[in-house]
Structures are given as C-alpha cells and as structure tokens.
C-alpha positions as CSV (number, residue, x, y, z in Angstrom):
1,X,138.9,-75.5,71.9
2,X,137.3,-73.2,69.4
3,X,134.7,-70.5,69.8
4,X,132.8,-69.3,66.8
5,X,131.0,-65.9,66.9
6,X,129.5,-65.4,63.5
7,X,127.8,-62.1,62.9
8,X,127.8,-61.0,66.5
9,X,128.7,-57.7,68.1
10,X,131.1,-59.2,70.6
11,X,134.0,-57.4,69.0
12,X,132.1,-54.1,68.7
13,X,131.2,-54.3,72.4
14,X,134.8,-54.5,73.4
15,X,136.0,-52.0,70.8
16,X,133.4,-49.3,71.7
17,X,133.6,-49.4,75.4
18,X,134.3,-45.7,75.9
19,X,132.1,-44.5,73.0
20,X,129.3,-42.5,74.6
21,X,126.9,-43.3,71.7
22,X,127.3,-47.1,72.0
23,X,124.9,-48.7,74.5
24,X,126.6,-49.7,77.7
25,X,124.5,-52.9,78.2
26,X,126.1,-54.4,75.0
27,X,129.6,-53.6,76.2
28,X,128.8,-55.2,79.6
29,X,127.5,-58.4,77.9
30,X,130.5,-58.6,75.6
31,X,132.9,-58.4,78.6
32,X,130.8,-61.1,80.4
33,X,131.1,-63.5,77.5
34,X,134.8,-62.9,77.0
35,X,135.6,-63.4,80.7
36,X,133.5,-66.6,80.6
37,X,135.4,-67.9,77.6
38,X,138.7,-67.2,79.2
39,X,137.7,-68.9,82.5
40,X,136.4,-71.9,80.7
41,X,139.5,-72.2,78.5
42,X,141.8,-72.0,81.5
43,X,139.8,-74.5,83.5
44,X,139.3,-77.3,80.9
C-alpha cells in the first residue's frame, strides 16, 4: 500500500497542532486523514 500526498498540508497540520496561529480546522482534518490511513492499512 502506498499513499501519496503531494503538495498538501497534512504534515503541517500534524506539526502545528499546538501553534495558536495555525487554524484548528486544518489540524483536525489532518488527524482525521491520518487515522483513516492507519485504520485502512491495518484492516486490509
């Protein structure tokens, strides 16, 4: 399995979780995607 995230802010959303100037909605969406990737990888 391979996941390609080209030119996305997925890493930034995880990295800047506790930064008060980074929008919270992007952090939440990044965590949702990562959790979905992990669950999918473990179940297939």
